[in-house]
N, C-alpha and C positions, 0 to 999 in steps of 0.2 A: 478211538472213536467213542464219543459219548452219545448214548441213546437215552433221551430224557423224556419222561412222562409229561405231556402237555395237556392233561385233562384238568378239569376245573378245580380240583382240590390240591393242586401242586404248587401254588404260588409261594407259600412260605418255604417249602422244600427246595424250590428252585433258587430262592434267595440264599438259603444256607449253602447250596451247592456252589453258587457263584462266589460267595464269601470264602468258602473253603478252598476254592480253586486258585485264589490269589497266592496262597502259600505254595501250592503245587507249581504254579507258573514260575514263581521266584526260585524255587528249588531247581527246576529243570533248566533255568537260565543263569544259575550261579556261575559267575566267571571263573571261579576256582575249580569247578567240576562241571564244565558245560556238557549238555546233552543235546545232540542233534535230533530235535523232536518236531513232530507236526501233529495236529489234531483235527478232527472232523466232528461236527455236531449234527445230529438228526433227532427226530422225535419218535414216540411210540404210536403216533397216529398213522394208521394204515393207508390213509388217503394221500400221503405226501411222496410216495414212490421212492422213499429213501433219500430224497434230495436234501442238501444241507439246510439247516435251520437258521444259520447265522448270516452276518453281513459279509463274511469271507468264506470261501470254500475250505481253505485249510489255514491253520494257525501254526505259529512257531515262535522262535526267539524274536523279540521286538514287537509282538502282537499280543502281549499278555493282557492288557486292559480290554481289548476288543474280545478276546477269547473268553475271559471271565464274564463279561457282560452278556455275550451271546448265549451263555448257558441258561439264561433266563428266557426260555423259548416260548413263553406265553401259556395261557390256560384255556385256549379256545379249542383244543383238540378233542378227539374222541375219547370216551370213557371205556372203550374196548381196547385196552392197551396191548400192543403187539411188539414187545421188545425184540424177541428172536427174529421175527419176520422182518422188522425194520432194520435190524443190524445187518441181516443178509442182503436186503435191498440196498442199504446204504453202501455196503462194500462193493456190490455189483455196480452201483451208480458211480462210485469213486473210481473203480477200475476202468469203466468206460469213458469217464469224462475228465479225470484228473491225471496229468502226466505222472509217470511212475517215480519221478524224482521228488514229487511233492507229498505223496501220502503212502501208497502201497509200494514202498521202496525195497529194492533187493536187500536182503539180510537185515532189514529193520524188524524189531519186535512189534507185533500187532497186539494191542490190548483194547478190548471192548469193555466199557463200563455202562451198565444199565442202572438208571435211577428211577424208581417207581414206587407208588404206595399201594399197588395191587399186584396180584399174581398175573402171570402172562396169559394172553388169549390168542396166541399166534395160530393155534389150531381151532378152527371154528367148530369142529365136531367133538370137542371134549370140553367139559365144564372145568371151572377153576378148582384148584386143590384136589384134583383126582390124580390120574396118572401123569407121568412126565410126558410132555407132548413130543410128537415126532419132529416138530419144528426145531426143538432144541437139540435133539439127537442129530438132525441134519446139519444144523449150524456148527456144532462142535466138530463133526466130521469134516466139514469144509474149512473150519479154522485150522485144522491140522494140515490142510493143503495150502493154507495161507493165501488163497485167492491169487496165486501167482505160481510160476513154474519152480522157483527155488523154494526151499523150506527153511523156515525160521520159527522161533517160538511164537505162539499165539495163545492168549488167555481171555477168559470172560470173567469179569468181576461185577459185583452188584451192590448197590445200596438200596435195600428194600425192607419191607416189613418182616421182622423176625419175631418169634414168640415173645410176648410181653410188651411189644411196641404198640402203644395206644394211639399214635398219630397215623398209623397205616390202616387202610381199610381191610387188609388181609395179609397173611404171610405170603411172601414171594417164593413159594415152594419150587417153582420151576427155575427161577433165576438162581436160587441157592444151589440147586442140583447142577446147573450149568457151571457155576463157579467151582464146585467140588470136583467136577469131571473134566476141567480144562486146565487145571493148575492155577486158577484164579483164586480170589478171596471174596467173601461176602461180609458186609457190615450192615448194622441196623439203621433204618431210617431215623430212629430215635437217638442215634449216637452223634458224635462229633464228625462232621463231614470233612473237615481239614485233616483229622487223624485218619479217617478212612482213606482219603485220597493219598495221604502220605504212605499208608500201608500198601496200597495198590502199587505206588511208584517203586517202593523198595522191593516189592515182590518181583517186579519186572526187571529193575536194574541189577538186582543181586543174583538173578538166575544166570546160569552159565550162558555166555554169549557165543553164538555159533555162526560160522560162515560156511557156505557150501564149497565143496571141492569138485573139480570137474570129473574126477575119476577116483576109484578106490585105490589108495596108495599102500605101499609097504610102510607102516608107521615108523619103523626104525630109520627110514631114509629121509624123513621130512625135516626141513629146517626153514626158518622164516625170518623176515625183517619187518620192522615198523618204521616208516620214514627213514629208511636206510640203516637203522640200528638193529642189531641182532636181537631176536626174541628168545629168551631162555626156554628150552624144551619143558621146563618145569611149570611154565605159565600157560600151557595149552595141552589139550589131548585130542587124539583122533577118535571120532565116534563113527563106527561103521554099522550100517543097517543092511545086512546081506539080503533080507527079504525084499527091500526096496531097491537094492543095488545102488545105494547112496552112501556118501561119506561126508562128514562135516568135521571142521576143526573148531574146537570149543575152548573157551577160557576167558578169564577177566582181561587178559592181555589184548583181546580183540574188541573191547568196548569202545575205545577212543576212535574219533574220526581221524582218518589219515590214510596213508598208502601202505598196504600190506602186500608182501610178496613171499609166497611159499613155493618151495621146490621139493621134489621127491620122486621116487621111482614108483611107477604104477605097479600094483600088485601083480606078480607073475611075469613082469618084464625085467630085462637086464639093463635097461637104459632109463635115464630120468625123463 
């Protein structure tokens, strides 16, 4: 999900974002290392209810040119930028209006990217550059629940004003905090957008990939196949969160699109 500042000062930055996203789209659609990706674009203007800003609701392979063009969301929006609030509204809108196989898909990684030249104003009762807003704390908490019943990795990254960046109106203190506290990255608005997006992509793709298990298993009894071929036990691990009574199977072996089948004995049981 891209949340793009559409205030009057963002024209050049939106062009840089669109140009940088060409390389991103090409990388995600590389036939040698294909990624099953989809994207959603909204703006920081609190008046749009989180609805998509582009000509398509979601993007993916074979929609690269439309995707990169739609990142130029215009400059007629509010100067009271609300990245956190609009990310949350956008995810709620997507959950209510887009089928789950299009965007908020089971076991897909969720990555939010905020692009803005100002700090966030999602909390009307706090001024810029003071304390971290409750809106960001709420957003990060909800990201970790991933807006769906299953759990998968979710991150918030940002391209915002950082110390020394002269083209930004102010430092994006809150967006930087959110990136640092969600496993995401932050890059300067004065930097190279293509490099920033590449870093964000690598951060997502190289993180351990996890899929939910229906019950907590005895790890020693688990075995699996991918498209009918056995997966080495060295290529995945069982991650158990006893506090949440939840278990996942994680590893690079689970990154590819295909049919996975795992069997194992439920912990405390004598049968599979």
